[in-house]
N, C-alpha and C positions, 0 to 999 in steps of 0.2 A: 760704435757696430753690437749693431741688434743681436740677444742670445736667446737661441731656443732649442728644447729637451729636443725637440722634434720637425724638421723642417720635411713635409711632404711634397713632392713635386711630383703634378699631376691631379686632377678632381674629380675621374671619373670613377665609377664605382670600388675600385680595391682604393684609390688614394681617400677618393670621402674617409670610406670604412675607417684606414688607419688614422686619420685624423680624429673621426670622431673618439676612437678607443682610446685615441691618447689623452682626451678630455677627460677619459671616462678613469685617468692615470693622477687627476689635477699635473697631468704636465706641460709645459707651454707650447704649443702648438702654432708652426707657421702652415697652412696649405695653399700652395700658389697654380695657378689654374689659369692657360696663357687665352684659352678662347670659353667654352659653355662648361659650367659644371653639370654635371653625370655625362659627360664623353658617350662611348659608345652604346654603353647602358640607354643612353637615351636618344642621339642622336644619330639616324641613320645607321643603327642598331636594332639591339632588343626591343625597349618601348617602341619605335617606329614601325619598324614591320610586324611587329605582334601584334598592334595595334590593325595596320593594313588588313591581317589576317585573321581579325576577328570580324573586321566587317565585309571581308569577300564572304567569309561562313557566316555572316549572317545577310548580305546581299543575295546570296545563292538562295537559301534556306525562302528567302522571302519573295524569291522569281519563281521558288517551286512552288509556293502555297496560294500564291498571286495566279498561276496559272492553272493548278489541279482546283482552287474555289472558287475562281472570277473568270478562267477565259482568258486575263488579261494581258498585256505585257506589263513587263516594269524595268526602269529603266535607272540610271544613274550618269553622272559623268566622271571620269578622273577629279579635275576640282574639285569636285564634292568631298571625297574619298579623302584627297588630300588637305582639302580644309581641316576634316574632323583627323585627320593626322597629328596636322598641327596645333589642333587646339591640346591634346593628348599630352603633347609634347610641351607646349605652355603651360597647362597645371603641375604640371612635376617640375618642370623648370622654374617657376616661382614658387614652391615648395622647396624648392633645395636651397635657393637664394636666400627665401624670408628665412628659413633654417640657419646658415649662415650666418645671417645680419643678426639677426636675433642673438644669436651664440656670442659674437663680437660685441653686442651691446651688452649682457648680461655679464660672457665671461672674456671680455678685455685683458683682463690680464694675463689671460694661458693662453685664448684663442687669435690668433689674426688669421684672414684672408688677405690674397695681394692676387689682383688681374696681371696676368705677366708670364716671362716665362723663368725657367732656372734652369742655371748651369753649375756643374761642380768648378769651383777653383784649386780645391783641396778634397782632405776627406771631411773636413769641418766647416768649409766655408763654400757658399753659392751665391753665385753673381745673379740677383732679381733683374731686367728688365721688363719695364711698365711699356705698355702702348703705346702712351706719350714721351716715352724718349728718355722716362728715368732710370736710372741705374743706383743702385747697392748692391753692398757685400753683409749678408749676413752668415752668423755664426750657430751651428746645431749641433748637439750631442750626437744627435742622430739622423739619420736622412733614409726616406721610404722613396726610391724610385717608381713610378704609379706611371707614367706618361701612354700607358698603352698601344693600339696598334689601326693601321691602318689596311685594308683591303688591298693583296697583291695584285699588282700589275705585270703584265706581259710585255714584253721590249716587240712584239715586233705582231702586236695586235693598237693598234691606233684609239687608244683610248682615250676622250673627246668631253665623258661624261654628259652628252649632249643625245647621240645616237650611239657609240658606244660605250658603254656605262658600268662601273662597278655598284657597289650598293647605294653607296654614297650616291649614284646620279640620279636614282628614280627617280624622286622625288622631283624631278625637274622638267619630267614630264608634262607638256600640255592635256593630255590624252589617251585615252587608252587605247596604244600600240594594234594594229591590226592584226602582229604577230610579231615575235621576238623569238630567240634561241640563246640558251641559259650553257654557257660552257660550267662544268661543273657538275656533277651528280652525286655529291655532297651533299650538306644536310641542309646546308645555308642554298645554294643551287634547285632543291629540291621541295625547299619550302618560298622560296618564290613561283617555283613550276606552280606548286598549288594554289594560292594567292591569286595571280593572272589567270590561272584557268578553272578556279573559281568565281571570279567577278564575270568571267563568258564570252570578253571581247576579242580576246587577244588568245591568236591560235600559237602555242607554246610548245617549240624543239626544245630538249634537252640532250648535248651532248654528254654520253655517257661509257668513258675507252674504256669500260671492263663489259661482262654480258650482265648484271645487274646493276641498279642505283645504290645509295648506300655502301658502301666497301665493307664499313666499318662494322654493321649491324650482320643480324642471323639473317641467312636467306629464307627464312620464312617471315620475316618482318619486313624484310628488304622487296619479296615478292606482292605482299599483300600494297602497300605503298604502292609499288609499281601498276600493278594492277588499277591501282585507283585512280592512279594519274590520268594511262589510258581512258579508262572510262569516262574520265573528265575530260577527255578531248586531248589529251599530250600526248606528242611524240617523240620516243625516248630514240635514240639513235642510238643503237645498242654498239657494241665492240669497233669502235669509230674512231680517229683520230685526224683531230685541225690541222689539216693542211695548209690555210693561210683563211684571214678573215680580215674584210676592205671594206671601205667607205666607200660607193658610188653610188653617183645623183640623190645622196642624202638616203643613199639606203643600205643594207649590209649584206654582202655577199660573201660566203663562208664558202668553203670547199675540205671536203670530208673524204679519208681515205680509210677501207673498211678491211676489216684482216682478214678476209680472201683475196684482197687488194685493189677492189676495185673502188674507183673516184668519180662523186657526186657532187654537183656546187646547186648552194638555194640563195635564194633572195626572200631577208626577211624586213621589215621595217628598221629594229630595232636588236641589239645585241645587250646581256648581260653578264660579264665576266665574273666569275666566282669561284675561285682557285685558293682561296684561304686567305690568311692575310700576316701582314711583317709588321714586326717590334718597332715602335718608334723609337730608337737610342739615339737617332741624330740632333748632334749639338749639346747632346747632356756633361760632354766635357769627360766621358768614361775612361775616354784613352790616358787624358793626362793624371787620373788619379790613379788610376792600375785596376778599375774593375773591367773584369773580363769577358769577353763573347762567345756565346758556341759560333758554330760554322754555321746554322741556321740564321744569324745575326741576334739572337734571344740572347737575353745577359745571363751568362751562366750565375749559381745558385746552387747552394744549399739549406732546404724549408730554410728559403727567402734570404738564407745571408748570401750575400757577394764576395768575391775576391779582397775585398776592404772591408773589415771587421763592422764598424760603425754604419754601414750601408746596406740599405735590403733592397731586392727588386719584387715587387710582386703583382697579381696581375697576369696583362699579356706580355710583358715586357719579359717574360721566363717562359720556359720551353712548357711548362705546365697544360693545362686544360684549359681554352679560351671559351671563359662564362662566368657569367656577372655576378653569382652565387660563390664562383667558387675565387674569383678577386677580391669578393666581399671577405672571402675567410682568409684569404691570404695576407689582405690587408693587416685586418688585426692582429693576427696570428703575429706576425713581424712584430707589430710592437707587445705582444706578450713575451714577445723572447726578450724586447730589453727591459723587462720590468718585474715580471713573475721569475721565482726562486723555482719553478717548476714548472714554465707552459706543457699546457696537452701537445700532444703531439696534433699535426694536422693528418687525416686519415679519410685519403681520396673513396674508400671502399666505398663510402653510404652517401655516394654523390650523386643528386637526383638534376636526372638530365628531363629537358620537354621539348621535343621536335615539331613545329608547329607545320604540318603535314595534312592531309585527309585519309584517315581520322586521325585527332591528334595520338602520336604517342610519347610515350616517358618509358625513363627505366631509370636504376638503378643498381649499381655493383656491376659486378660480370653477366654478358652474355655467354651465350653458346661458344662462339669463337675462341673467347679468352681462354674458357675452361679447359677446352680442347689442346690451346696453344701450350698451355701453362701442363699438361697431360695430368690434371685432374678430373678423378672420377664423381661422378655426379647422378641424382637424377633430377628429372623436366619433367614436370605435369605443365599442360595446358589445358585452359577452356574457354572455349567460343563464348561468344557475347550470346549467341542465342540461346543458349540454355540458362542466360540470368533474367530474371522475373523485371527488372528493373527497363534491360534494355528493349524487352517485346515491347514493354508498356509507352518507351519513348520510341518504338516503329525507330530502332536505330542502334541493327544487329553484325556491326560491320564491324569485329575486332576480336581481339585476343587475350587474355592474359597469360604469362610465362612465364614459372618461377622455378629456378632451378637452387638446389638445397644437396650437402653433402650427400653420399652414400656410404651413411655411418650408423649407429645409431644417436646421435646425435640429432641429427636432421637438422642442419644449421643452414640459414640461406644466406646462397654465394650470390645469387639476382635477381633481376624480375624485368621482364619488358612488359610496358601495355600500352595497348592501339586500339581505342576506342574513347568513346563519349567516355568523359570524367577520367581519364587515363592519369593525366598530372597529379592529379588527386586520390588515385586508388593505391600510389604506387611508396605513400609517407608510413603506415605503421610499416612496409615490409626496412624502408630506409631507415626503422630505428632498430628492430631488428637487427642487419646490418651492423647498426651502428654497438649494439649490445652484445655482440656476439654471441646471441641467445636462438633455440631453435624456435618450432615452431608453434609448441603446445598452447602459447597464449592469447594468440593473434586465433589459431585454429578453434578454441576454445569460445572467444568471445562473443556478446551477444550483440551482431551486427543492426544495424538500422535497416528496418524492410517497410518496404522493398529499396533497395542501394545497389551500385555497381559491384559496392565490395564485397557486397554476398559470393562475387564469383570466386574472388582469392580467399575466403574462407574455404569455398566447396573447394579449392585446388591444395590445400591444406589439411584437408580433411581426407581427401583421398591418398595423399600420402601416406597417412594414419589410418587405410582402412576404416573407415566412416564415413567416406560423402553418402551423400543423399542419393545422388545423379548417378548412378553406378555404373562406372565405365566400359565394364564391358558389354551394357547395353548401347549407349551413347559413344561408342568409340571412333566419331569422326569429329566429336564436341571435348569429348574428356579423356587425354591421353598422358601416359608417363611411362617416358623412357629410360631406361639407366646405357647410363656411358661410361665407358673403362678409361684408364689412363693410356690407352692405346689408340680411345676414337672409336674402338668396337660399340655400335651400338645393338640394344636387343630390348624388345617390350617387355614393361613388369609386369609379374604375376599377378593380380592382385586378391585373388582366392586363394 
């Protein structure tokens, strides 16, 4: 029986990161992946959908410029788009596979990769089955479970991944549908609504059971995104509940009931179901070895540790945030728990997120909704892109920065939301301040490049210190600070 220090089951972002961290400690590592290295971080997920978004953004801009300067029509086919998406995935796939193969070549004494499935036989034994039918049991001192997740399906909806699809089935389309309905107004649903509306060939409808999209985000951010979707031709079915969805004559018929009680029936070419993801916990042998599950099907864990001391669960298998960067962090952290005497604590406060919407949206730390829910008194300063010179130069002033800080003399940053061009790059300095638990002085006084979008952040922080160049009492709609107490009572901050 082969023996390893670490056996990692699952080669997606979290499992791959765990295996690489194990090599750092010079431990003997086995990485097992049943299908494709990279998992949902590459296929039918982060890289593929974001490549779709980048292409849709570029095509929308090209179409607008061709029309503006040449008066001509600009066209692209869905097959052209999928070809580019596949090329991006193939590039990354080759990187990962070459990396693994070279590591095995250089460090075969401590690193093995097997394509196959892994199932727990005991707390230290894993049954490996390869596609050719071979089986073997290996021993591992520690085991990391990282089998990821898949799109959630609803039993009353006939998902065939051709006409009614999850995110896994979008690439099966052979043309841009003339119309599509998206069930789910969270981040993923809104991203696909953005993508298809950007391409300009598809009438997009999105079903929103609430009175606004993106319910986890602040109302001002959600309102900006929703209005941009509407301006791009998206129809939002607000306050609606799906009664039924069926395939009829090769198309989708769906019926909605609204809060006022009335019902409507719609007919579209395709439907996309985006109602979350479920953990891939089946066939892992969890029950046999005593690994406990939560009610939602995820693996119960405490700081990546499961109910079995030497078995760890990371990434989408847990009830934490389902993001590639979080999964990678958790995978690395699990290995550090094994071998570092005083491993650093996982810090979820400074997780940076990006939503591929129109425009790009990013965040780190708390938003206002969370601060109010936790009854934390705070100040919040908002600056509109229309007073940022770089945004003016780009003729792209659709956006704003919003920064939350503690309402005390320390003025520590609680969180930030950015919506607009360069949003994802803009939040990094703020993320660092949150991680370091520091105030705003360094960033407020730092000499930023000019012209740059991040000068807007500096102006926000200067305003909190009564040092802003653009005076808020003049630009009342473009630079504003509010004070919110622990009971949620709100007032404008007196600047002078």
